[in-house]
VOGU-3710 file (C-alpha; in Angstrom, 3 decimals, decimal comma):
1> mpfvykdvkh> -104,663/125,856/-73,999  -102,756/125,574/-77,148  -100,154/128,077/-78,256  -100,547/129,317/-81,959  -97,713/130,901/-83,790  -97,902/131,698/-87,676  -100,798/129,324/-87,902  -98,818/126,414/-86,163  -100,403/124,913/-83,202  -98,128/124,035/-80,336
11> eigyridlmv> -99,175/121,962/-77,253  -96,600/123,540/-74,832  -98,578/122,677/-71,613  -100,623/125,884/-70,564  -103,565/124,717/-68,411  -106,387/127,319/-67,479  -108,114/126,317/-64,449  -111,352/127,536/-65,464  -112,934/129,611/-68,399  -116,307/130,991/-68,041
21> nnkvivevks> -118,480/131,600/-71,200  -115,189/131,994/-73,331  -114,979/135,386/-71,764  -113,201/135,212/-68,277  -110,483/132,857/-67,067  -110,439/132,098/-63,281  -106,914/131,085/-62,005  -107,192/129,276/-58,611  -104,242/129,405/-56,212  -103,745/127,900/-52,653
31> ieslspvhfa> -100,405/129,375/-51,444  -99,120/131,437/-48,728  -98,910/134,738/-50,834  -99,000/135,565/-54,419  -95,905/136,648/-56,387  -95,251/138,737/-59,366  -94,938/135,497/-61,530  -98,453/134,543/-60,704  -99,707/137,819/-62,082  -97,357/137,399/-65,163
41> qtltylrlsg> -98,928/133,977/-65,752  -102,308/135,396/-65,870  -101,108/138,126/-68,378  -99,790/135,298/-70,329  -103,009/133,395/-70,507  -104,838/136,603/-71,646  -102,329/137,240/-74,433  -102,668/133,568/-75,824  -106,271/133,415/-75,559  -107,234/136,965/-76,807
51> lklvllinfn> -109,412/137,433/-73,663  -109,617/140,547/-71,539  -110,207/139,489/-68,176  -108,847/136,992/-65,429  -109,757/136,584/-61,839  -106,752/135,389/-59,756  -108,149/133,710/-56,531  -105,964/132,489/-53,603  -107,875/130,459/-51,140  -105,048/130,111/-48,546
61> skilkgnihr> -106,563/132,603/-46,196  -109,075/133,139/-43,625  -111,018/136,030/-45,373  -111,268/135,435/-49,272  -112,174/139,160/-49,781  -108,647/140,355/-49,970  -107,297/137,615/-52,069  -109,422/138,048/-55,298  -107,583/139,917/-57,851  -108,792/141,333/-61,223
71> vvnnl> -106,161/141,340/-63,849  -106,987/142,876/-67,214  -105,415/143,190/-70,625  -105,941/146,235/-72,917  -108,988/147,742/-71,323
//
C-alpha cells in the first residue's frame, strides 16, 4: 500500500495481507499472542487506505473463534 502525503506517493513498504472488494482489510497472523502493536498496525492501514474495517486474525490457536478481532476506524 503506498503512502501519499501532499500528493506525493511514497513506497515505504506497507503490505496488506488481503483486501476484500476495496472495503475490508484482512490482516493474518500466526503468533503466540497478539500485542498492542498489531492493533496499531491495523489502525495505520485504515488511516492510510481510508477504509473503515480490518479483521485481524491469529491462526496460532486450537479454536479460531476467539482469535478474530474486528478493528474499526471512525464508525
